[in-house]
PABA-941683 format. One record per residue: y, x, z of N, C-alpha, C in turn; residue in one letter. Coordinates in steps of 0.001 Angstrom, whole numbers, padded with zeros to 6 digits, always signed. Layout:
<atoms>
YXZYXZYXZa
...
</atoms>
This chain:
<atoms>
+126932+127515+093875+126404+128239+095037+125008+128774+094730m
+124856+130052+094849+123575+130676+094533+122553+130341+095631h
+121313+130007+095227+120287+129691+096232+120097+130780+097276p
+120301+132034+096877+120131+133138+097830+121128+133011+098985r
+122362+132633+098670+123377+132477+099709+123038+131308+100622l
+122530+130226+100039+122164+129057+100840+120990+129355+101757l
+120024+130113+101250+118867+130471+102069+119312+131312+103271k
+120224+132262+103044+120727+133091+104134+121530+132252+105120t
+122354+131351+104603+123136+130458+105466+122221+129651+106387f
+121135+129100+105852+120223+128289+106662+119500+129144+107699l
+119179+130377+107348+118527+131263+108318+119450+131536+109504a
+120736+131765+109232+121693+131985+110316+121887+130707+111119v
+121934+129564+110435+122111+128289+111134+120942+128012+112070a
+119713+128371+111669+118532+128133+112504+118516+129048+113719r
+118812+130315+113489+118652+131308+114555+119901+131473+115402s
+121073+131192+114822+122317+131426+115540+122575+132896+115799g
+121940+133744+114977+121990+135180+115243+121775+135935+113930n
+122686+136852+113610+122591+137580+112343+121364+138482+112306v
+121037+139108+113434+119890+140024+113473+118591+139276+113162t
+118370+138141+113838+117139+137368+113595+117125+136795+112184r
+118280+136357+111701+118355+135828+110340+118038+136920+109317a
+118529+138123+109563+118270+139235+108640+116778+139530+108554a
+116086+139493+109701+114635+139716+109701+113917+138606+108947a
+114391+137370+109089+113743+136229+108433+113843+136311+106921e
+115012+136734+106403+115208+136752+104944+115057+138154+104351v
+114599+139115+105190+114333+140484+104729+115566+141152+104117n
+116680+141070+104841+117917+141712+104413+118471+142554+105564l
+119340+143476+105244+120073+144210+106275+121090+143270+106912a
+121436+143527+108165+122410+142677+108846+123734+142639+108091q
+124136+143775+107541+125397+143819+106802+125347+142929+105563s
+124171+142863+104924+124023+142010+103739+124109+140537+104111s
+123524+140170+105269+123625+138794+105737+125083+138427+105970v
+125814+139303+106652+127228+139044+106918+128014+138930+105615s
+127711+139807+104658+128405+139764+103364+128137+138445+102638d
+126885+137974+102690+126548+136738+101989+127216+135530+102635q
+127288+135516+103949+127967+134406+104629+129450+134416+104282i
+130059+135592+104260+131469+135688+103904+131698+135248+102462q
+130769+135606+101567+130899+135193+100166+130817+133677+100035a
+129911+133066+100804+129775+131607+100756+131018+130934+101338l
+131541+131479+102416+132761+130920+103012+133939+131036+102046e
+134011+132156+101325+135089+132336+100353+134951+131341+099200a
+133695+131131+098757+133461+130186+097660+133846+128765+098050e
+133536+128393+099309+133812+127037+099774+135200+126910+100413l
+135858+128058+100630+137189+128085+101244+137184+127382+102597d
+136153+127696+103410+136045+127092+104741+135168+127972+105618a
+135515+128135+106900+134626+128868+107820+133390+128040+108126p
+132233+128701+108173+130966+127998+108385+130404+128202+109785l
+130829+129266+110480+130314+129563+111813+131451+129964+112745f
+131257+129688+114024+132116+130225+115072+131230+131006+116040t
+131815+131975+116720+131065+132784+117682+131249+132239+119088r
+130156+132261+119864+130215+131862+121267+129261+132753+122042s
+129208+132577+123365+128283+133373+124172+126839+133088+123802r
+126577+131890+123304+125210+131506+122918+124850+131987+121512q
+125802+132545+120778+125529+133009+119423+126427+132316+118421g
+126013+132305+117178+126782+131673+116109+126518+130173+116089l
+127570+129387+116023+127460+127931+115972+128089+127421+114679k
+127527+126374+114130+128080+125785+112917+129429+125131+113199l
+130385+125361+112312+131635+124617+112339+131373+123233+111737t
+132321+122304+111810+132127+121020+111115+131822+121193+109631p
+132464+122183+109000+132176+122432+107586+130744+122939+107403a
+130308+123825+108309+128937+124328+108222+127917+123236+108444g
+128188+122348+109430+127277+121236+109694+127201+120300+108495a
+128328+120118+107789+128321+119269+106597+127532+119912+105458a
+127604+121242+105378+126894+121950+104304+125385+121948+104516l
+124918+121999+105762+123505+122235+106052+122556+121275+105340k
+122713+119936+105434+121747+119068+104739+121788+119215+103219p
+122967+119514+102681+123060+119708+101227+122384+121005+100809y
+122527+122053+101640+121857+123313+101335+120342+123129+101331a
+119827+122382+102321+118384+122118+102376+117933+121344+101148e
+118728+120351+100749+118353+119535+099588+118423+120341+098302e
+119445+121190+098170+119572+122003+096962+118419+122989+096823l
+118008+123607+097933+116883+124542+097871+115578+123819+097570l
+115406+122621+098142+114210+121831+097827+114195+121446+096355a
+115364+121097+095825+115450+120736+094405+115149+121940+093521l
+115588+123129+093957+115284+124341+093192+113779+124584+093152a
+113098+124358+094289+111640+124489+094319+110979+123497+093373d
+111445+122253+093390+110884+121227+092519+111126+121572+091052e
+112297+122148+090764+112615+122531+089389+111643+123589+088896t
+111397+124597+089734+110431+125635+089345+109045+125037+089163r
+108681+124105+090059+107376+123464+089947+107243+122669+088674g
+108310+121953+088282+108268+121148+087058+108137+122032+085828a
+108862+123156+085820+108782+124069+084681+107396+124697+084591v
+106853+125126+085748+105509+125711+085748+104472+124700+085281d
+104594+123446+085741+103635+122414+085339+103721+122148+083852a
+104941+122085+083313+105117+121830+081880+104590+122991+081048a
+104611+124193+081628+104116+125372+080912+102617+125557+081067s
+101990+124697+081867+100546+124795+082074+100139+125950+082962g
+101042+126391+083867+100733+127525+084722+100312+127047+086119r
+099360+127743+086710+099031+127512+088120+099266+128796+088918t
+100173+129625+088401+100531+130841+089117+101579+130505+090173t
+102029+131507+090864+103061+131291+091864+102557+131658+093245g
+103344+131301+094233+102983+131625+095604+102704+130356+096390s
+101911+130508+097434+101528+129383+098278+101571+129863+099726l
+102465+129286+100501+102604+129671+101903+101948+128605+102774s
+100923+129016+103521+100109+128099+104311+100297+128410+105790i
+100541+127383+106582+100649+127554+108020+099466+126903+108721g
+099015+127475+109816+097866+126918+110526+097863+127363+111976a
+097231+126554+112830+096924+127007+114179+095934+128166+114083l
+095994+129081+115029+095159+130271+114948+093671+129937+114925e
+093240+128989+115760+091817+128658+115794+091357+128039+114480t
+092196+127213+113879+091843+126596+112599+091782+127645+111507i
+092764+128553+111495+092797+129594+110471+091545+130461+110528a
+091147+130851+111738+090013+131762+111877+088683+131065+111651a
+088521+129865+112226+087204+129224+112231+086931+128354+111008a
+087964+127774+110393+087714+126820+109312+088389+127185+107997r
+089608+127699+108076+090396+127869+106855+090089+129160+106109l
+089765+130218+106828+089585+131524+106182+088502+131498+105108a
+087354+130927+105420+086274+130877+104444+086623+130049+103233g
+087278+128907+103457+087668+128041+102337+088674+128742+101446w
+089657+129419+102064+090680+130096+101274+090096+131219+100419l
+089064+131882+100918+088437+132948+100131+087882+132380+098829a
+087233+131205+098917+086716+130566+097711+087821+130086+096798g
+088869+129509+097384+090002+129034+096584+090681+130194+095869f
+090852+131295+096570+091496+132471+095969+090662+133033+094826r
+089347+132984+094956+088482+133476+093881+088650+132637+092622a
+088879+131340+092796+089069+130461+091643+090470+130495+091081g
+091434+131021+091865+092833+131060+091438+093421+132436+091748h
+092977+133467+091050+093425+134825+091370+094915+135062+091118p
+095562+134175+090344+096976+134369+090033+097902+133770+091082d
+097351+133083+092075+098168+132490+093120+098282+133463+094290i
+099509+133768+094669+099779+134658+095802+099786+133822+097078d
+098844+134073+097990+098693+133251+099193+099203+133997+100424i
+100036+133311+101197+100505+133833+102477+100046+132881+103575k
+099445+133414+104623+098957+132596+105737+099781+132906+106976l
+100419+131871+107534+101268+132018+108714+100619+131309+109903r
+100593+131962+111045+099985+131402+112257+101098+130980+113220i
+101002+129764+113727+102010+129280+114680+101462+128045+115386a
+102196+127586+116416+101859+126344+117093+102270+125140+116261g
+101809+123968+116661+102053+122769+115864+103538+122492+115669t
+104325+122541+116746+105747+122272+116626+106439+123225+115675g
+106101+124514+115760+106690+125505+114886+106242+125297+113443e
+104992+124916+113233+104512+124655+111878+105289+123517+111226l
+105527+122445+111977+106264+121309+111423+107715+121679+111143l
+108297+122512+111990+109661+122960+111723+109714+123776+110437r
+108779+124717+110301+108758+125547+109094+108507+124704+107855r
+107665+123699+107978+107378+122827+106843+108616+122042+106447l
+109324+121497+107417+110507+120680+107118+111615+121517+106505s
+111660+122807+106852+112722+123664+106339+112282+124475+105127e
+111092+124178+104597+110647+124798+103361+110115+126206+103492g
+109858+126652+104727+109334+128005+104912+107852+128094+104587e
+107125+127006+104715+105716+126941+104308+105524+125709+103434i
+104459+125713+102651+104184+124607+101731+103262+123558+102331d
+102367+123987+103212+101393+123067+103791+100993+123583+105172v
+100707+122672+106081+100318+123051+107442+098977+122430+107792a
+098142+123191+108507+096863+122699+109006+096929+122703+110526f
+096777+121530+111140+096846+121416+112591+096068+120177+113029c
+095993+119951+114322+095357+118742+114820+096365+117605+114835f
+095891+116420+114503+096770+115257+114429+097262+114896+115824d
+098569+114676+115938+099131+114380+117239+100012+113139+117232r
+100801+112929+116208+101756+111825+116233+102110+111428+114811a
+102784+110278+114710+103243+109803+113416+104316+110754+112875a
+104359+110907+111563+105332+111766+110911+106379+110913+110205l
+107533+111495+109958+108543+110726+109229+108214+110727+107741d
+109009+109973+106982+108683+109714+105581+108797+110939+104689e
+109339+112031+105207+109421+113244+104388+108061+113885+104149r
+107079+113552+104999+105790+114245+104962+104647+113333+104517f
+103660+113956+103887+102385+113298+103597+101320+113989+104430a
+100277+113256+104777+099242+113791+105672+097875+113321+105206k
+096893+114208+105333+095513+113858+104997+094574+114465+106034r
+093643+113673+106522+092639+114190+107449+091577+114936+106655s
+091275+116169+107076+090300+116970+106343+089045+117267+107156v
+089076+116973+108445+087884+117199+109270+088049+116488+110605a
+086931+116150+111220+086921+115629+112588+086223+116675+113444a
+086977+117325+114307+086433+118405+115113+085954+117865+116461e
+084679+118072+116810+084166+117576+118090+084892+118200+119278p
+085156+117387+120293+085677+117901+121553+084504+118267+122449l
+084644+119339+123172+083576+119736+124076+084148+120032+125451t
+083356+119748+126455+083742+120007+127840+083093+121327+128239l
+083920+122331+128560+083349+123625+128937+083480+123836+130449i
+082503+124532+130985+082408+124775+132430+081966+126210+132653a
+082051+126718+133879+081548+128065+134170+080071+128175+133801p
+079584+129363+133519+078215+129547+133023+077125+128958+133903p
+077337+128858+135201+076290+128328+136081+076090+126838+135980g
+077050+126112+135437+076932+124654+135331+076276+124303+134007e
+074998+124086+134053+074239+123884+132821+073863+122427+132565n
+074504+121515+133278+074207+120107+133029+074722+119708+131655r
+073929+118986+130895+074343+118569+129560+075354+117433+129626a
+075248+116584+130648+076123+115427+130726+076696+115284+132136e
+077841+114619+132223+078473+114334+133492+079193+113003+133332v
+079286+112212+134416+079934+110902+134278+081429+110998+134555d
+082144+109949+134175+083594+109938+134287+084064+110007+135738l
+083360+109340+136640+083758+109341+138040+083739+110756+138606a
+082740+111544+138218+082660+112932+138676+083814+113754+138117t
+084128+113529+136838+085204+114287+136205+086549+114009+136852l
+086756+112767+137297+088037+112408+137913+088298+113204+139177a
+087248+113760+139780+087390+114527+141014+087481+116039+140763e
+087291+116442+139511+087293+117869+139187+088684+118332+138756r
+088887+119644+138784+090131+120216+138290+089911+120821+136912q
+090993+120828+136139+090921+121263+134748+091913+122386+134470f
+091571+123166+133444+092473+124174+132897+092942+123646+131548v
+094248+123674+131311+094775+123110+130062+096009+123883+129625a
+096406+123671+128385+097650+124248+127889+098836+123460+128441t
+100030+123970+128198+101221+123346+128745+101533+122016+128051e
+102305+121171+128731+102724+119894+128161+103480+120142+126856t
+103164+119339+125840+103793+119501+124533+102888+120170+123524g
+101901+120937+124007+100950+121577+123104+099935+120549+122614c
+099471+120709+121389+098540+119739+120823+097248+119659+121633v
+096777+120792+122181+095545+120764+122959+095748+120000+124268y
+096934+120115+124857+097223+119338+126061+097286+117846+125726r
+097854+117540+124578+097906+116146+124143+096501+115560+124033h
+095565+116373+123553+094186+115904+123391+093568+115522+124731m
+093690+116397+125722+093047+116107+127000+093750+114951+127702i
+095080+114890+127619+095799+113776+128233+095383+112449+127607d
+095257+112450+126282+094858+111223+125597+093422+110851+125938r
+092536+111848+125967+091128+111580+126276+090980+110970+127665a
+091718+111514+128647+091669+110960+130002+092254+109552+130043f
+093366+109364+129366+094012+108046+129357+093105+106992+128732s
+092491+107334+127590+091609+106381+126911+090357+106083+127723d
+089969+107017+128595+088799+106799+129445+089169+106095+130750a
+090466+105760+130914+090908+105068+132119+090967+105949+133340g
+091141+107268+133143+091120+108211+134261+092511+108656+134709l
+093564+108155+134068+094891+108634+134408+095098+110039+133882g
+095835+110857+134624+096070+112232+134199+095063+113170+134853k
+094641+114216+134128+093703+115173+134725+094365+115967+135844p
+093576+116335+136840+094052+117201+137920+093985+118642+137423s
+095132+119313+137373+095188+120641+136774+095110+121743+137813l
+094244+122707+137544+094168+123908+138371+095133+124962+137854a
+095151+125130+136530+095988+126154+135894+096438+125640+134535v
+097681+125978+134159+098138+125804+132784+098114+127177+132125e
+097563+127248+130914+097442+128530+130211+098005+128395+128807a
+098437+129516+128251+099128+129478+126977+098262+129564+125745g
+096963+129782+125894+096104+129895+124721+094694+129424+125055s
+093932+129081+124015+092552+128651+124208+091700+129801+124743i
+091951+131025+124274+091192+132175+124783+091406+132346+126285d
+092657+132162+126716+092948+132267+128148+092261+131151+128924a
+092248+129953+128347+091579+128826+129000+090089+129119+129173i
+089449+129606+128101+088019+129924+128192+087756+130990+129252a
+088647+131995+129325+088480+133030+130328+088619+132503+131748g
+089580+131601+131962+089771+131010+133283+088598+130118+133679l
+088088+129350+132706+086913+128513+132983+085724+129401+133328v
+085547+130484+132590+084427+131404+132846+084477+131970+134265a
+085700+132105+134809+085858+132652+136162+085836+131574+137242q
+085549+130325+136845+085379+129262+137823+086643+128526+138224g
+087720+128644+137433+088975+127980+137801+088925+126469+137583c
+088029+125985+136759+087952+124556+136494+087218+124285+135202g
+087276+123042+134748+086706+122637+133475+087813+122603+132428l
+087428+122475+131163+088417+122333+130092+087829+121486+128976a
+088672+120656+128390+088281+119842+127235+089032+120384+126033l
+088288+120924+125064+088904+121604+123922+088105+121310+122661v
+088709+121507+121470+087920+121424+120238+086829+122489+120256p
+085619+122107+119872+084501+123050+119989+084717+124311+119173r
+085355+124172+118004+085542+125348+117156+086366+126422+117860l
+087222+125994+118810+088092+126947+119482+087345+127819+120488a
+086177+127369+120934+085429+128127+121950+084008+128445+121490v
+083748+128297+120197+082391+128536+119695+081909+129947+120016a
+082793+130944+119883+082383+132324+120150+082060+132516+121629a
+082874+131946+122520+082626+132074+123961+081309+131398+124345a
+080994+130268+123713+079731+129585+123969+078554+130432+123499l
+078691+131036+122330+077621+131880+121796+077339+133062+122713e
+078401+133620+123274+078234+134782+124154+077783+134391+125564r
+077715+133110+125831+077284+132648+127142+078341+132783+128223g
+079588+132956+127828+080664+133132+128805+081019+131814+129492e
+080821+130699+128787+081038+129361+129348+079852+128493+128950v
+079645+127404+129694+078593+126460+129335+079227+125195+128772s
+078417+124394+128133+078908+123217+127421+078298+121945+127986e
+079156+120951+128194+078698+119642+128629+079275+118586+127685m
+078614+117464+127600+079078+116388+126723+080206+115614+127393t
+081311+115455+126692+082425+114658+127198+082041+113181+127120w
+082074+112434+128231+081585+111053+128233+082630+110013+127820p
+083861+110438+127570+084909+109478+127221+084765+108934+125812g
+085545+107911+125474+085433+107281+124155+085953+108154+123020p
+086894+109043+123287+087412+109928+122247+086621+111226+122277v
+085830+111460+121225+084945+112635+121224+085253+113603+120091r
+086306+113355+119345+086657+114254+118243+088162+114231+118035a
+088668+115297+117449+090089+115415+117117+090219+115555+115614a
+091120+114787+115017+091328+114864+113572+092105+116130+113225d
+091557+116895+112301+092242+118056+111769+092893+117619+110469l
+094195+117826+110345+094931+117307+109201+095646+118413+108444v
+095914+118135+107171+096816+118973+106382+098065+118138+106107m
+099220+118766+106231+100496+118077+106087+101351+118845+105086i
+102010+118104+104199+102892+118736+103233+104114+117842+102996w
+105141+118413+102403+106346+117644+102119+106176+116839+100839r
+106660+115627+100862+106687+114812+099647+107773+115368+098716r
+107422+115503+097451+108395+115955+096457+108184+115165+095177r
+109224+115116+094349+109061+114449+093050+108057+115210+092202r
+108112+116530+092284+107171+117379+091539+106643+118434+092502v
+105333+118438+092714+104731+119452+093573+104512+120736+092776q
+104754+121908+093383+104450+123175+092703+102970+123218+092312p
+102671+123765+091129+101265+123790+090672+100301+124428+091668p
+100729+125488+092366+099832+126142+093328+099458+125188+094450a
+100436+124431+094959+100158+123466+096018+099319+122309+095492l
+099600+121853+094276+098802+120787+093665+097337+121190+093573k
+097104+122446+093202+095725+122927+093089+095036+122897+094446a
+095731+123345+095496+095134+123342+096831+094841+121917+097299l
+095791+121006+097107+095583+119623+097539+094429+118976+096786l
+094313+119283+095509+093258+118681+094701+091881+119219+095056a
+091809+120458+095526+090506+121090+095744+090060+121092+097203e
+090908+120624+098088+090521+120550+099499+089708+119282+099726m
+088415+119434+099916+087543+118289+100132+087358+117983+101605g
+086604+116951+101870+086342+116554+103250+085581+117649+103984e
+085961+117888+105232+085338+118897+106081+085413+120286+105455d
+086532+120574+104785+086799+121878+104176+085789+122251+103095f
+085181+121281+102478+084295+121577+101350+085136+121635+100073a
+084855+122576+099172+085590+122578+097901+085203+121344+097090p
+086158+120793+096358+085879+119619+095537+084890+119969+094447v
+085025+121172+093887+084077+121662+092880+083663+123066+093269t
+082454+123507+092864+082045+124879+093175+083059+125876+092629p
+083160+127026+093293+084173+128009+092919+084108+128380+091446a
+082900+128557+090907+082772+128964+089520+083091+127869+088529g
+083121+126615+088981+083352+125495+088076+084738+124902+088210d
+085615+125498+089016+086923+124906+089221+087726+124909+087934r
+088363+123804+087614+089215+123779+086433+090455+124622+086667p
+091005+125136+085617+092198+125951+085751+093399+125116+086176r
+093414+123823+085817+094541+122960+086163+093992+121731+086850h
+094062+121723+088175+093484+120628+088948+094306+119372+088793a
+093637+118239+088921+094330+116962+088846+095287+116825+090014a
+096378+116096+089766+097405+115956+090791+097027+114903+091812s
+097041+115254+093109+096813+114256+094153+098085+113488+094407p
+098046+112424+095205+099274+111713+095536+100261+112657+096218p
+101562+112487+095911+102591+113345+096488+102889+112965+097925s
</atoms>
């Protein structure tokens, strides 16, 4: 079974739709259909059935899916082993990140890393935490940068790379530097929806401070929207400071010290455990220092970085 056919099969299995799968793997819809038919002919079994909800895996397709994922992962490891044995650090590196992390912390670091490794093709993908973990598990990205939220299964390795301060933002007229917990319990807050990492942060901060759940005025889909709502007096918000640094600089919101015991959020990098890591990913893991500092200055970086734990 050719890896190309397996990759197309997994794209259709994820999306349940030939059109979306074709966009994901950069093929025409007719080519996707042809590849699925070729795979079905090779295996002598139907892999999908049609329903009102889209394409669904048959029992044969469901049986193939974990093997297809494992075979593609093994193909990646094989390429990584050959590149490592050849002493190459070329190749591609697909990085996923939350938008605020990518803009405020990762962009500058990546510029330095790219200068030291001009032969590595870097792709940066922006998504929410749940989507980043899905893409990581399915091999669409090599490493994800997000805020720590929960324990991961044994397929993944994780490293904390920064502790981002949490800040309490308020409308511009509220210039008090500090506020007590009892006062906060009576205020309303603007937060992201349940399930989002930023919502997890505020829920945890309130719980650890013994305040129960925050009283919500509005749920918003992005940090920019939250800052805008706070600026208009809809309520307070507890967010990573890096996410609202620009709004604070412009004076659109004011800043107060969060009095609870949790005052920072761990920013982590997550990658899949493999027997052999691709050289490009090994280089990134080896050179990512604490608080996004390079392990060595850009001009002094070795061409072949030491391997970190897998």
